[in-house]
Phi, psi and omega in degrees: 000130181289123180260005180291152176292139178212166173229139180282146178306319177307326182287319174299318182294322176296307188303323183259005184050049182280154176260124179276113176275324173211127177234121178291178180303123179060028183298338181292334188268354180302131182266133178259115179262337181257129187269030171215160182255168182226141169254119194269047177303308178297328178292322181298333177260011166102009181262113184242004177294141179068016181288124176272088190284347178272359176269152172296134183265127183246119176268109178270186180304314183296318176298308177309315179293323175292319181293330172300324185284347184269160172289164175303326181287320176292323172301315180307313180299316176302312179289332177292320181293312188293317180280359171296332176275154182269068184280142189289326181194000000 
């Protein structure tokens, strides 16, 4: 049994009144162990050295703007690389 402190993703969603656009199977029960988020700008361009995959990944305006500039095929490649890691949310 893991004795580290965690917060369930469901609690974060409720606390910040977030809208779930897509929730995978049992997403509410995902345990968040790291108390910071990451904006994966460098990862979207393929740089994964020092990537903290246990953090919640937040797509901000800059990341969204970058993704909008890509073709659908290029976006798919970006997300395939990012989601290769077991990120919590």
